[in-house]
C-alpha positions, 0 to 999 in steps of 0.5 A, spaced: 286 536 522 294 536 523 298 536 529 304 541 530 310 541 534 315 547 535 321 543 534 328 547 533 334 544 532 337 550 531 342 554 536 336 557 538 332 550 542 333 551 549 329 558 550 321 559 548 319 562 541 314 566 540 311 567 532 315 573 532 322 570 534 321 564 530 320 569 524 327 572 526 330 564 527 328 563 520 330 570 517 338 568 521 338 561 518 336 562 512 331 556 512 326 555 517 326 549 522 325 542 521 326 536 526 324 529 527 317 528 527 313 524 533 313 516 533 307 515 530 305 522 527 304 522 520 309 527 516 303 531 516 302 531 524 296 526 524 297 519 528 297 514 524 291 512 522 287 518 523 288 522 517 283 527 515 281 525 508 281 532 506 288 532 507 292 531 502 299 527 502 306 531 501 308 530 493 313 524 493 311 522 499 307 517 503 301 518 509 303 512 513 311 512 513 314 517 516 318 523 512 325 520 513 323 513 511 319 517 505 326 520 503 331 513 504 326 510 499 326 516 494 333 516 495 336 509 493 331 508 488 336 514 485 341 511 487 340 505 483 338 509 476 344 514 478 350 510 480 356 513 480 353 519 477 355 523 482 346 526 483 346 522 489 348 527 494 344 532 490 338 529 490 337 527 497 339 535 498 333 537 494 328 533 497 331 535 504 328 542 502 322 540 499 320 537 506 323 543 509 318 547 505 313 542 507 313 542 514 313 550 513 306 550 509 304 547 517 301 553 521 305 555 526 304 558 533 308 563 534 304 564 542 306 557 544 313 554 544 314 547 545 320 543 547 323 537 544 328 533 546 335 534 541 335 527 540 329 528 537 323 524 542 317 527 545 318 531 552 315 526 557 307 529 558 306 532 552 300 532 547 301 537 541 295 541 539 291 540 533 289 545 529 284 547 525 285 546 517 284 550 511 280 544 508 273 543 506 271 540 512 273 545 516 269 550 512 263 546 513 257 550 513 253 550 519 245 552 518 244 560 520 242 562 527 234 563 527 231 568 532 224 566 535 218 571 534 219 576 540 226 577 539 225 578 532 219 584 533 223 587 538 230 588 534 224 590 528 221 595 533 229 597 535 230 599 528 224 603 527 225 606 533 232 609 531 229 611 524 224 614 527 229 618 532 236 620 527 233 627 526 231 628 533 237 624 537 244 625 537 249 620 533 252 618 540 245 616 544 243 611 537 250 609 537 248 603 541 243 601 538 245 602 532 251 596 535 246 592 537 242 592 531 249 590 527 251 585 531 245 581 531 245 582 524 251 579 522 251 574 528 244 571 524 248 570 519 252 565 522 252 558 524 247 558 530 250 550 531 256 553 535 256 557 542 261 562 542 264 562 550 270 566 552 274 565 558 275 572 562 280 574 568 284 577 572 292 576 571 293 570 574 286 567 576 288 561 571 284 562 565 290 559 560 290 553 565 282 552 565 283 553 557 288 547 557 284 543 562 277 543 557 281 542 551 285 536 554 291 539 550 296 545 553 294 550 548 294 557 551 301 558 554 301 558 562 307 561 566 309 565 571 310 571 567 304 577 566 301 577 562 303 570 559 296 570 554 297 576 550 292 574 544 285 571 544 286 563 542 280 560 539 279 552 541 273 549 537 269 542 538 266 542 531 267 544 525 263 549 521 265 555 526 269 559 522 265 565 521 264 565 528 272 565 529 273 570 524 268 575 527 272 575 533 278 577 529 282 571 531 288 569 526 288 562 523 295 561 527 291 562 534 285 556 533 286 550 535 282 543 536 281 539 542 284 533 544 281 527 541 275 524 544 269 521 542 267 522 549 269 529 550 267 532 542 260 529 544 259 532 550 261 540 548 259 539 540 258 545 538 263 549 542 267 555 541 271 556 547 276 563 547 282 564 551 283 572 553 287 576 555 288 579 562 282 583 563 287 588 568 293 587 564 298 592 564 299 593 556 293 596 554 292 593 547 290 587 552 284 590 555 282 593 548 282 586 546 278 583 552 273 588 551 273 588 543 271 580 544 267 580 550 262 585 546 261 579 541 261 572 544 254 568 545 257 568 553 262 569 557 265 564 564 270 569 569 275 565 572 276 568 578 282 566 584 281 566 592 285 572 592 282 577 587 274 574 587 272 582 590 277 586 585 273 592 584 276 593 577 271 586 575 265 588 579 264 595 577 267 595 570 265 588 568 261 584 572 255 590 574 254 593 568 254 586 564 248 584 570 243 583 565 247 578 561 247 573 567 244 567 563 250 567 559 254 568 564 258 563 569 263 565 575 268 560 576 272 559 582 278 557 581 285 554 585 280 551 590 286 546 591 289 553 595 283 553 600 283 549 606 278 545 610 271 549 609 275 555 606 271 554 599 264 554 601 265 560 605 269 564 599 264 561 593 258 565 599 261 571 599 262 570 592 254 569 591 254 576 595 258 580 591 254 577 584 248 578 589 250 586 590 252 586 583 244 585 580 247 579 577 240 573 578 244 566 581 242 560 577 240 556 582 233 553 585 231 552 577 231 559 577 235 562 570 241 566 572 249 566 573 253 559 574 257 559 580 262 553 581 269 551 584 274 548 582 281 548 580 284 546 574 291 544 576 288 538 579 282 537 575 277 537 581 270 540 579 272 540 571 267 535 570 261 539 573 264 545 569 264 540 563 256 538 564 254 544 565 256 547 558 255 541 554 247 542 556 248 550 555 251 549 548 246 543 547 239 548 548 242 552 542 239 559 546 245 563 548 245 567 541 239 569 542 239 570 549 245 574 548 242 578 543 236 579 548 240 581 554 243 586 549 237 590 548 234 590 554 241 593 556 241 599 549 233 599 552 235 602 559 240 607 557 235 610 552 230 609 557 231 617 559 231 620 552 223 615 551 220 614 558 216 618 562 212 618 568 207 624 566 201 625 561 204 628 555 201 631 550 196 637 548 189 637 552 183 641 549 183 646 554 191 647 552 188 648 545 182 652 546 186 657 550 192 658 544 185 660 540 183 665 544 189 668 545 190 669 537 183 671 537 185 676 542 191 678 539 188 680 532 182 683 537 176 679 534 172 681 541 173 688 539 171 687 532 164 683 533 163 690 538 165 695 533 160 691 528 154 690 533 155 698 533 155 699 526 148 695 526 146 700 531 148 706 528 146 704 521 139 702 523 138 709 528 140 713 522 134 709 518 130 709 523 130 715 528 127 722 527 130 726 522 130 732 528 135 728 531 139 725 526 140 733 524 142 734 531 147 728 532 150 730 525 152 738 527 155 734 533 160 731 530 161 736 525 161 743 530 164 740 536 170 738 540 171 731 542 172 734 549 173 729 555 175 723 551 181 718 551 186 719 545 186 714 541 192 709 540 196 708 534 196 704 528 203 702 531 203 701 538 196 696 536 202 692 531 206 692 537 201 689 542 198 684 538 205 682 535 207 681 544 201 677 545 201 672 539 209 670 542 206 669 548 201 664 546 206 661 542 210 661 548 205 658 552 203 652 548 210 650 547 210 650 555 204 646 555 206 642 550 213 640 552 212 639 559 213 632 561 217 629 555 224 628 554 229 633 554 231 632 546 223 631 545 221 637 548 226 641 545 223 638 539 217 641 540 219 648 543 223 649 536 216 647 532 212 652 536 217 657 534 218 656 527 211 656 526 211 662 529 215 666 525 211 670 520 204 668 524 203 676 526 202 677 519 199 672 517 193 675 523 193 681 520 192 679 513 186 674 515 182 679 520 182 684 514 179 679 510 175 676 514 173 682 518 166 687 517 164 685 510 164 691 506 159 697 505 152 697 509 150 692 514 144 687 512 138 689 513 132 685 518 125 685 514 121 689 518 125 696 516 122 698 510 115 698 514 119 702 521 122 707 515 115 708 512 112 710 519 118 714 521 116 718 515 109 718 516 110 720 523 114 726 521 109 727 516 103 729 521 108 734 524 109 738 518 102 737 516 100 740 523 104 744 523 102 747 516 095 748 519 097 752 525 101 757 521 095 757 515 090 759 521 095 764 525 096 768 518 089 768 517 089 763 511 084 757 513 079 758 519 081 757 526 080 750 529 086 748 533 084 741 535 086 737 529 093 741 527 095 740 535 092 733 534 096 732 528 102 735 531 102 731 537 101 725 535 107 726 530 112 728 535 110 723 539 110 718 535 117 719 531 121 718 538 116 713 539 118 709 532 125 710 534 125 707 541 122 701 538 126 700 532 132 701 537 129 695 541 128 691 535 135 693 532 139 690 538 138 682 537 141 683 530 145 687 531 148 682 537 148 677 531 151 681 526 157 682 531 158 676 534 158 673 527 163 678 525 167 675 532 167 669 530 169 669 523 175 672 526 177 667 531 175 661 527 180 665 522 186 666 528 185 660 530 185 656 523 192 660 522 194 658 529 193 650 528 197 650 521 203 654 523 203 652 531 198 646 532 199 642 526 207 642 527 207 641 535 201 636 534 206 632 528 212 631 534 207 629 540 205 624 535 212 622 532 214 622 540 208 617 541 211 613 536 217 612 539 214 610 545 210 605 542 216 603 538 221 604 546 215 599 549 216 594 544 224 594 545 223 594 552 218 588 552 212 591 554 206 594 551 206 603 551 206 606 557 198 609 558 201 616 559 202 617 552 196 621 547 
């Protein structure tokens, strides 16, 4: 580790310099800044005896001596070897340039200026900050973060939920869920032995002062100029946090190490503290940096002061939306030294009331929630209590997982409106049967069955009726005009009516299936039904033609031939009796009226009686024949509707049920009982 001081022996030594100003000064002078180092500090910026073994000494110098001593020894050696040669001044000038180049290799803090007296003495009370080194020790690999089974299950469910929803929801709706998955995966690959805690607050709340008090060294610049902190500054209490800091986008020149103290290092080992710009800064880029870093850290310390602890921007923009992150949140009332008497407790009570109104659970009486403290970074009052709370918080190593879990809760809350519903969803059997019945009516299944029944009866009448009655019906059908009959509807009218019935059936089904669904899934169900209805009337017509009446005559029952023979016998009796009477009339046969009259009466009465008996006997088979024809047409229509409309709609409902179950896992609860 290397200690640095921004000493300036040029004409710019009397003013505070930032990174861009330091660069301009170097360009103007034509050489980097250099000056005397502190007493007891090595040429690499380390206190004597505390140099890191990973820091190699400057070539031609010794780690045990200041740079000036090394230069003097080297000069005397060359004086003895080259006396009178005129090379002494050249060598001295060369080594001076080399020392200056080595000094510039140390990382500079462009935001923090440190003043040193022109005689080389260090200002009273000044302790140089320690910069994180680039050596292997600073890049020591720490064990990656490991999530417990419940959190892994929730993350897997969210990943599955996003995959199932990409074709149904727009990318903006799933953006936050995707961000949570990405950040969870990125955090899992990094150190699980470190906890990144950001210090955030409003202008003048004393964030940087608290940051310096915790670090034990003046790292972050403080002052009355606003804004003071222009970029996030990180301070790590142990090695292995480089990946975490790089994830925050903090450059190496803004990375620090705290004052070396065995007690403080052991208490806060694993802590990475980040000082943020003001969240209410007038500079837009400062507010953007605050929002960006707050989405990446494991925990946050909100610093408020007695004047602006009830600021609407703080509560409405940050605290209220982050209410679910209470377990990884500290709320610190700073500047209590400005409050007289019991005013601190009164302000604290009012602050707790505001936090409760924001929905933030307070970690009191052993309950999980935000930690609320009062302190003064200026006087140090309460700093020890905050250190102890932070030490215990970091030692638990649970903040990263709790932060990801809170992010999951927030994402689930944002997605609730597109997944959750309080109503029972799905298609009931009644709705399915009604849809099939509407399609059957559209293709005329009932009419087709009745037509089949009439055709069977008509065929039976033709086969079993008397010849005289059949002859009379043939004459009526051939020569009589159909007066008093209703005009038949054209085929075009029938097709238009059938199409309207099909469309109405599809609309009714889509409305019932989408009832109670969130808007995106209801729209997906309606679109699936509409896509399936395209070409459905034509398909139903083809099925009706194939599944309608079979070609040829209807099948005949077993008693049919006997009835036909009986009717033929009755006709023969009538003919024989008539001829017998005619023969008696013309004198061809002996008079005997009894037998021929009896034969004719038997034939005349028996023929209609046989016809009526056959009609009664044919009603059952005719009804069954018509029912079978109607059933075949209904089944064909239902099958066509199921393949084209019901199955796609059911697939959408099944997909919604799957995402609903995954959403229940993400939210940490079982799937709701409202799905089917």
